[in-house]
N, C-alpha and C positions, 0 to 999 in steps of 0.2 A: 457171610463170610467173604472175605476178600480173596479175589483170585489173581494170581500172579500170570501176566500176559505171556511171559517166556514159558512158564511151566505149561500153559494151556497150548501154546504153539507147539512145544515138544510132544505133548500127548496126542495132539491132532496129526502130527506127522507120523508118530508111531502108529496110531490107529489106522491111517491111510496105507501105511506099508504093510501092516498085518492083513488088511483087507485084501490086497492085491494077491496074497497067498492064500486066502481062504482060511487065515488064522492057524495055518499048519506050521507048527514050531520047527520042524525039520527044514521045510522050504524057506522060511524066514531065515533060519541059521545059514543054510547054504547059500542063500543070496548075499547075506552079510560077509560071508567068508570070500565069496566070489569077488565083491566089491573091495574087500580088504586086498586081495591079490592084484587087482588092477590099479591101485593107488600106489604112488611112489613113496611109501612111508615105511620106516623100520618098525617092525612089530616085536615087542618085547614081552616076555612073561617071566614072572618071578616064582621061585618055589614058595609054598606056604611056610609060614613061620610056625615053629613048634614052641608052645609055651613050656616054661619049666614048671615042675610040679607045685612049687609054692606060688606061682602066678595064676594057676588055674583057679576058677571060681566054682 
């Protein structure tokens, strides 16, 4: 099976980051949120979209 080098690099970075926090999801989340606050970027969130009855599957 062919492996995408970019995907492999991202997976390795994610693995290393998770290992730093003992794979504790709350600690990983808190670190990401702290990093987000330090960056000078606008963070946006959008409300979830509701499907109309006829669009539901």
